[in-house]
N, C-alpha and C positions, 0 to 999 in steps of 0.2 A: 393628069395635067393639073398643075396648080393655078388657081385663078383668084385674084384679089379684086373685090368690088368695094371701093372706098370713096366716101364723100368728105370734102374738106370745107371748113368754115372758119371765119374769123370770129372773134369773141367780143362781147360787150365788156369793156374794161371794168366799169364800176361793179357789175354783177359778179364778174370773175374775182375781183379783189375781195369782195365780201363773202365768197363761197368758202365753206370749210372744206379743205382739200386733204387728201391722204398724202403721205410722204411721197415725194417725187423721186424718180430714178435719173441719175446723170447718165447721158448717152454721148459717146464719142462716135461719130459716124463719118466714114470716108468712102470715096469712090475709086475703084480700080479702073472702071470704064464708065463713061457717061456720054451718050449721044441721044438723038431724038427717038431712036427705036429700041434702045435697051440700056440698062445700067447693071453694073456689078458693084454691090455695096458691101462694106464690112462695118459691123457695129460692135462696140464693146461697152458693156456695163461694168459695174464693179466685180461681178462674179461670173459673167457669161459673155461669150462671143457669138456672132452670127455672120454667116455669109449669105447674101441674098442676091438673086438674079431676077430682074424685072424686065418685062417686055414693054412695048409701046402702049401708052394709055389711050384707050378709045372710050370716050364718055367717062364713066367712072370705073371702068374695068381694064385689067391687064393681066398677063401671065405673071405668076410669081412663084419662085422656088426659094425656100429659106431653110438653111441648115445650121444647127447649133455647132459651134467649134469651141475649143478651149480658149478662154479669155486671153491667155498668153499669146496664142497664135493670132488672135484678132488684133492684139496690140502690135505684134510684129508686122502684120500685113499693113496696118494703118501707118506705122512708122516708116516702112520701107517701100510700099507700093502705092499708097494713096496719092491720087493726082489732085484731089480737092477734098475738103473736110469741113465739118461743122460740129457744134456741140449744142446740146439742149437738155432741159430737164423735162421728163415726161411724167404726167399725172394720169393715172387710170381712174376714171370716175364712172360708176354705174348710174344710169338714169333710165327709169321705166323699162328695165329688162335689157338694156343695150349698154355695151361698153364704149365709152368715149375715151380716146387718147388725146390728151391736150399737151402740146409741145410748146414750152416756153424757151425760146431761143436765146443764146448768149453770144458773146463775141461780136462779129460783124453783122449778125442778125438780131442783136439785142433790140427789144421793143416789139418784136413780132411774136404773136401767139396764135397757133393754129390748132383747131379741134378737128379730129378725124373720127369717123365711125365706119366700121366694116360691116357690110351687108351681105345677105344671102343672094339677093338679086337686085338689079338696078332699079326696079320699081317697088322695092320693099318700102313700106310705110314705117315711119318712126317719129317719135316726139322730139321736139327741140327743147333743150333746157333753156331757161331764161338768159343764161350767160352766152348762148350761141347767137351769132349775128349773121353776117353776109356769107353766102355760099361762094367758094372760090375753087370748086372741084376742077373746072376746066380751064383755069388760069395757070398756065405753065410756070409763071414766075414764082408760084408758091410750091412747086415741086422741090423737095429737099435737094435733089441733084442740081437744080438750077440755082438754089440759094447758095451753093458752094462756089458758083461761078460769078453770079451777080447778086451779092448779098443785100439784105434789106437796107443797110446804111447807105447804099448807092442809089436807092430809088428816089430819094428826095432831091 
């Protein structure tokens, strides 16, 4: 059984802006199904595609099954079956032995930056980089699937 344990944080903008970052990856991400208990997501990068099925989030955990698919098929699924979609640039940053994935959203979610860290257990300890700010793990409005329905531009 696949299980994802992930915590989400907002960032400190000045520290993030001053950080030397690796090259980011542009992600196109759409949903074939999204409701409160499950999502089916398709993601395309420049070279790979992924089909991901996620269960309901409880705390920082949920069931997750992810499968690599050809990028052409991912694009076809996005073009023909996606009911909602977003784009973002993802930066992968190592900090004190942990991988942080930082998503800089574009389009209707421009201005939003979310840092995520995957853990082995919900009570795992880890260090926060100085560019990490407020935790938003349990705030549903920050779920990517919800950002496709009520984007960041509509929050204000």
